[in-house]
N, C-alpha and C positions, 0 to 999 in steps of 0.2 A: 516472452513461456519458456525462455531461459531461468527462471525465478522459479515457474510454477515447476520445473521436472528440476530444478536444481532442489528445491527446500524437500525432494523424496529422496536427494542422495546425501545421506549421513554427511559424508566429506564436505558436503557443500551446503548446507541448512543453514549454517549459523550466517554463510555467506550470502547467500541466497534470499534470507527471511530480511537482514539490515539496507537489500538491496530494495527490497520490497515495500517498506516501514519509510524509507525515505521519500518511494516515488510517490507512495500513498501521500505522505504529511507536504510533498508537493504541489500533489493536485489536490491538496483540502484548502491551501492557500490563492491555488490560481483560482479555487471555487467561492473564497473570502473578499479575493481582492476583483475578482469581478460581477460580484455581488447576485452570484446567483440564487434561488432559493433554498433552504437547506434541504430539500429531498433530493435534488443534484449530487446533495455531498453525502452522501449516505454511503453509494454504495464505499465509496474513499472510506469512509469513516470505520466501516464493518470491517473491511480487506483490512486496514489498519490494526483496531483493536483484535483482531481476527489471529496474530502472530502472537498477544500477549499473555 
């Protein structure tokens, strides 16, 4: 929730979005490591690419 609020505060937006991107990258790694179906990792990928 802090990252979600932080992206709307101009002074914190870079740090919040960077932290969120690292979190989602980690989620994608875990999905791959646990061999989940691709459909389960789509939300993490969307959030990760949403900041680009």
